[in-house]
C-alpha positions as CSV (number, residue, x, y, z in Angstrom):
1,M,111.5,61.1,174.0
2,K,108.6,63.7,174.0
3,R,111.1,66.5,173.4
4,R,112.7,64.6,170.5
5,N,109.3,64.1,168.9
6,Q,108.7,67.8,169.2
7,I,112.0,68.6,167.5
8,V,111.1,66.3,164.6
9,I,107.7,67.8,164.2
10,F,109.2,71.4,164.2
11,A,111.8,70.2,161.6
12,V,109.1,68.8,159.4
13,L,107.0,72.0,159.7
14,A,110.0,74.1,158.9
15,L,110.7,72.0,155.8
16,L,107.1,72.3,154.6
17,V,107.3,76.1,155.0
18,I,110.5,76.2,152.9
19,L,108.9,74.0,150.2
20,T,105.7,76.0,150.2
21,S,107.7,79.2,150.0
22,H,109.8,77.8,147.1
23,R,106.6,76.7,145.2
24,A,105.1,80.2,145.7
25,S,108.3,81.8,144.5
26,S,108.4,79.5,141.5
27,A,104.8,80.3,140.7
28,N,105.6,84.0,140.9
29,D,108.6,83.5,138.7
30,D,106.5,81.6,136.2
31,Q,104.0,84.4,136.1
32,I,106.7,87.0,135.5
33,N,108.3,84.8,132.8
34,L,105.0,84.1,131.1
35,H,104.0,87.8,131.2
36,S,106.9,88.6,128.9
37,F,105.4,86.2,126.3
38,V,102.0,88.0,126.2
39,R,101.2,89.3,122.7
40,P,100.8,93.1,122.4
41,T,97.4,94.3,121.2
42,S,98.7,96.9,118.8
43,V,101.5,97.4,116.3
44,P,103.7,100.5,116.7
45,Y,104.0,103.0,113.8
46,P,106.0,106.2,113.3
47,A,104.3,109.5,113.7
48,F,105.2,110.5,110.1
49,N,103.3,107.5,108.7
50,P,100.0,107.0,110.6
51,P,97.9,104.1,109.2
52,T,94.5,104.5,107.5
53,D,92.4,101.8,105.8
54,E,92.9,103.6,102.4
55,K,96.7,103.7,102.8
56,E,96.9,100.0,103.8
57,L,94.7,99.0,100.8
58,L,96.9,101.1,98.5
59,G,100.0,99.4,100.0
60,K,98.4,96.0,99.5
61,L,97.8,96.7,95.8
62,L,101.4,97.8,95.4
63,F,102.7,94.8,97.2
64,F,101.1,92.4,94.7
65,D,101.8,94.5,91.6
66,K,104.5,93.3,89.3
67,R,105.0,96.7,87.8
68,L,107.2,97.4,90.8
69,S,109.9,95.4,89.1
70,G,112.0,96.6,86.2
71,A,110.6,94.1,83.6
72,N,107.2,93.9,85.3
73,S,107.8,90.2,86.0
74,M,107.7,90.0,89.8
75,S,106.1,91.6,92.8
76,C,107.0,91.8,96.5
77,A,104.8,88.8,96.9
78,S,106.8,86.7,94.5
79,C,109.3,86.1,97.3
80,H,107.2,87.1,100.3
81,Q,104.4,84.6,99.6
82,P,101.3,84.7,101.9
83,D,100.8,80.9,101.6
84,H,104.3,80.3,102.8
85,R,104.2,82.6,105.9
86,W,105.4,85.6,103.8
87,T,108.6,84.0,102.7
88,D,109.2,81.2,100.1
89,R,110.5,77.6,100.0
90,R,113.8,78.4,98.2
91,Q,117.2,78.2,99.9
92,F,118.2,81.6,98.5
93,S,116.3,84.6,97.2
94,T,116.1,84.8,93.4
95,G,115.9,88.1,91.6
96,E,114.2,89.2,88.5
97,T,117.2,88.3,86.4
98,G,117.4,84.9,87.9
99,S,120.4,85.8,90.0
100,L,120.6,83.9,93.3
101,R,121.1,86.1,96.3
102,P,123.5,85.0,99.1
103,R,120.7,84.9,101.8
104,R,117.3,83.4,102.2
105,T,114.1,85.4,102.0
106,Q,113.0,86.7,105.4
107,T,109.4,86.4,106.6
108,L,107.5,89.7,106.9
109,E,105.3,88.5,109.7
110,D,105.4,90.9,112.7
111,V,108.2,93.0,111.2
112,G,106.2,96.1,112.3
113,W,107.8,95.5,115.7
114,N,111.4,95.5,114.4
115,R,114.0,98.0,115.6
116,L,116.3,97.3,112.6
117,F,115.6,95.7,109.3
118,A,117.3,93.1,107.0
119,R,119.2,90.2,108.4
120,D,122.2,92.4,109.1
121,G,120.2,95.3,110.4
122,R,121.5,97.8,107.9
123,I,118.2,99.7,107.4
124,E,116.7,101.7,110.3
125,T,113.0,102.1,109.1
126,L,110.4,99.9,107.5
127,E,109.7,102.7,105.0
128,G,113.4,102.5,103.9
129,F,113.4,98.7,104.0
130,V,110.5,98.2,101.5
131,L,112.3,100.1,98.8
132,G,115.6,98.2,99.0
133,P,114.6,95.0,97.1
134,I,112.7,97.1,94.6
135,A,115.7,99.1,93.6
136,H,118.4,96.3,93.9
137,A,119.7,95.3,90.5
138,K,119.8,91.7,91.5
139,E,116.4,91.6,93.1
140,M,113.4,93.5,91.6
141,N,115.7,95.6,89.4
142,Q,113.5,98.7,89.2
143,A,114.8,102.2,88.4
144,L,113.2,104.1,91.3
145,E,113.2,107.4,89.5
146,L,110.9,105.9,86.8
147,L,108.5,104.1,89.2
148,P,106.2,107.1,90.1
149,K,105.8,108.0,86.4
150,E,104.9,104.4,85.5
151,L,102.3,104.2,88.3
152,S,100.9,107.6,87.4
153,A,99.9,106.2,84.0
154,D,97.2,104.2,85.9
155,A,94.2,106.3,86.6
156,K,93.2,104.0,89.5
157,Y,96.5,104.5,91.2
158,K,96.3,108.3,90.6
159,N,92.9,108.5,92.3
160,M,94.0,106.3,95.2
161,F,97.2,108.3,95.9
162,K,95.1,111.5,95.8
163,T,92.7,110.0,98.3
164,V,95.4,108.9,100.7
165,F,97.9,111.8,100.4
166,G,95.7,114.6,99.0
167,V,97.9,115.4,96.0
168,T,97.7,114.4,92.4
169,S,101.4,113.6,91.9
170,I,102.9,110.2,93.0
171,S,106.2,110.2,94.8
172,L,108.6,107.5,96.1
173,D,107.9,108.6,99.7
174,Q,104.2,108.0,99.2
175,I,105.0,104.6,97.6
176,S,107.2,103.6,100.6
177,M,104.8,104.8,103.2
178,S,101.9,102.9,101.6
179,L,103.9,99.7,101.3
180,A,105.1,100.0,104.9
181,A,101.6,100.6,106.2
182,Y,100.4,97.4,104.5
183,V,103.4,95.4,105.7
184,R,102.6,96.4,109.3
185,T,99.3,94.6,109.0
186,I,101.1,91.3,108.3
187,S,100.9,89.7,111.7
188,S,101.1,86.2,113.1
189,G,97.9,85.0,114.7
190,T,97.0,83.5,118.1
191,S,98.6,80.1,118.8
192,R,98.0,77.4,121.3
193,F,101.0,78.8,123.3
194,D,99.2,82.1,123.5
195,R,96.1,80.4,124.9
196,W,98.3,78.6,127.4
197,V,99.9,81.9,128.5
198,A,96.4,83.4,128.8
199,G,95.5,80.7,131.4
200,Q,94.2,77.7,129.3
201,K,96.2,75.1,131.1
202,G,95.2,72.3,128.7
203,A,96.2,74.3,125.6
204,L,99.6,72.6,125.6
205,S,100.4,68.9,125.9
206,P,102.7,67.6,128.6
207,S,105.5,67.2,126.0
208,E,105.0,70.8,124.9
209,K,105.2,72.1,128.4
210,A,108.3,70.1,129.0
211,G,109.7,71.6,125.8
212,F,108.9,75.1,127.1
213,N,110.7,74.3,130.4
214,L,113.7,73.2,128.3
215,F,113.5,76.4,126.2
216,V,113.6,78.7,129.2
217,G,115.9,76.5,131.3
218,K,118.4,73.8,130.4
219,A,118.6,74.5,126.6
220,G,118.9,78.3,127.2
221,C,117.1,79.2,123.9
222,I,115.5,82.2,125.7
223,S,118.9,83.9,125.9
224,C,118.4,84.9,122.3
225,H,114.8,84.0,121.5
226,A,113.2,86.2,124.2
227,G,109.8,88.0,124.5
228,W,106.5,87.4,122.7
229,R,108.2,87.2,119.3
230,F,110.9,84.9,120.6
231,S,113.6,87.2,119.4
232,D,115.9,89.6,121.3
233,Q,116.2,91.6,118.0
234,S,120.0,91.5,118.4
235,F,122.7,89.9,116.2
236,H,124.7,86.7,117.0
237,D,127.2,84.5,115.4
238,I,125.8,81.1,116.2
239,G,128.6,79.1,114.5
240,I,127.1,78.4,111.1
241,K,129.8,77.5,108.6
242,T,129.7,80.5,106.2
243,T,131.8,83.1,104.5
244,D,129.0,85.7,104.8
245,R,130.1,88.2,107.5
246,G,126.5,89.4,108.1
247,R,126.4,92.3,110.6
248,G,130.2,92.4,110.4
249,L,129.9,94.2,107.0
250,I,128.0,97.0,108.9
251,A,130.2,96.9,112.0
252,P,133.6,95.7,110.9
253,D,135.4,96.7,114.1
254,D,133.0,94.9,116.4
255,R,134.4,91.4,117.2
256,Y,131.0,89.8,118.0
257,M,129.2,91.2,115.0
258,Q,131.4,89.2,112.5
259,F,129.3,86.4,110.9
260,A,126.4,87.6,113.1
261,F,122.8,87.7,111.9
262,K,119.6,89.0,113.5
263,T,117.8,86.5,115.7
264,P,114.6,85.4,113.8
265,S,111.2,85.3,115.4
266,L,110.0,81.7,116.2
267,R,106.4,82.5,115.6
268,N,105.2,80.1,112.8
269,V,108.8,79.1,112.3
270,A,107.7,75.4,111.8
271,N,106.1,76.4,108.5
272,R,109.1,78.5,107.2
273,G,111.8,76.0,106.3
274,P,114.5,75.9,105.1
275,F,116.3,77.6,108.1
276,M,119.2,79.9,108.9
277,H,120.3,82.9,106.9
278,D,121.6,80.7,104.1
279,G,118.8,78.1,104.2
280,S,121.4,75.4,105.0
281,L,119.2,73.4,107.4
282,Q,116.1,71.8,106.0
283,T,114.0,70.9,109.0
284,L,113.5,71.9,112.6
285,P,115.0,68.6,113.8
286,D,118.1,69.6,111.8
287,V,118.2,72.9,113.6
288,I,117.9,71.2,117.0
289,K,120.6,68.8,116.0
290,F,122.8,71.7,114.9
291,Y,122.7,73.1,118.4
292,T,123.8,69.8,119.9
293,E,126.9,69.8,117.8
294,S,130.1,71.9,118.1
295,P,129.8,75.2,116.3
296,E,132.4,76.8,114.0
297,S,135.2,78.0,116.3
298,R,136.0,81.7,115.7
299,P,136.6,84.8,117.8
300,S,133.1,86.2,117.0
301,L,131.2,83.2,118.3
302,S,128.4,84.4,120.5
303,P,128.9,83.6,124.2
304,Q,125.3,82.4,124.3
305,R,126.1,79.7,121.8
306,Q,126.6,76.6,123.8
307,R,126.7,73.0,122.7
308,L,123.5,71.4,124.1
309,D,123.5,67.9,125.6
310,L,119.9,66.8,125.0
311,T,118.3,63.3,125.3
312,N,116.2,62.1,122.4
313,Q,113.1,62.8,124.4
314,E,114.2,66.3,125.2
315,K,114.8,66.9,121.5
316,V,111.2,65.7,120.8
317,N,109.8,67.9,123.6
318,L,111.7,71.0,122.3
319,F,110.4,70.3,118.8
320,E,106.8,69.9,120.1
321,F,107.0,73.2,122.0
322,I,108.3,75.1,118.9
323,N,105.4,73.7,116.9
324,S,102.9,75.1,119.5
325,L,104.0,78.6,118.4
326,T,102.2,78.0,115.0
327,D,98.9,79.8,114.7
328,D,95.7,78.5,113.0
329,S,95.8,80.9,110.1
330,Y,97.6,80.2,106.8
331,R,96.5,82.6,104.2
332,S,96.6,86.4,103.6
333,D,92.9,86.8,104.3
334,S,93.5,85.7,107.9
335,I,96.2,88.3,108.8
336,R,95.5,90.3,111.9
337,V,95.7,94.1,111.9
338,H,96.5,95.9,115.1
339,R,97.0,99.6,115.4
340,Q,98.5,101.6,118.2
341,Q,95.9,104.0,119.5
């Protein structure tokens, strides 16, 4: 009898060791996972375009200047509106001529960390990206060869360009570098999620924490929405009903790039509806519902796209977690500027 009791005691102790070890392992895993969500303290920039306060100010003036469009009727900020998280509320972009574009305006928040630009990744640098909409006939409709001359007629611009670049003539390269320098200052702010990652355990509600566990676990959202920006910066066909081939227009021979679009960041996404590349989903609950339904069946469908089986409470928890990624700032005067030293 005594020996049997000893065996039971040893068995209980062994189980406690296993459970303790499992908890410690889980805690370590949590720390590793949470570390990947820590916001960087600086934004990267190319060696050929180092930032200065004067260059960023010049870029800001250009960004809000309607003279960058052909008929002087719209600026970059006409579509990338500060009060709407640097996008707009329309389903599709609208150009100077009133033409509807086939895709929704992208946010400019945190694009300084992008590896490729535009929804299909067709542009490799931010400096190249900022000139695209200006020159496009169905967007800002500006003849690029005329723009430097038009800006040179403004004495204030001439003086500012000379201060920044040390020359009296204005060039397209200088315009693109100034705009890119300013756009790199457009950054999302600290959210409650960030404070939770930093150790403030009460920063998230129980529902939001449950939503995070779903996000990185059962729902599998993290397979595409990874890292501190909640984007793997890759391209996926998620099964939206569309005729737009997306990245497939750039990589026609790549099976999985057909109908694929760049994974958007989820920072401040709750304030950026409508959603998807075509603005076809109006609300975040619509987006969550979309992932619980069967996607369009085609050879390019991303292997990560699985139909989710979520309870109503799990949908609420996931929605609450995504809302916790919203920061406290809303206007252009609250953007945060980080520079890589």
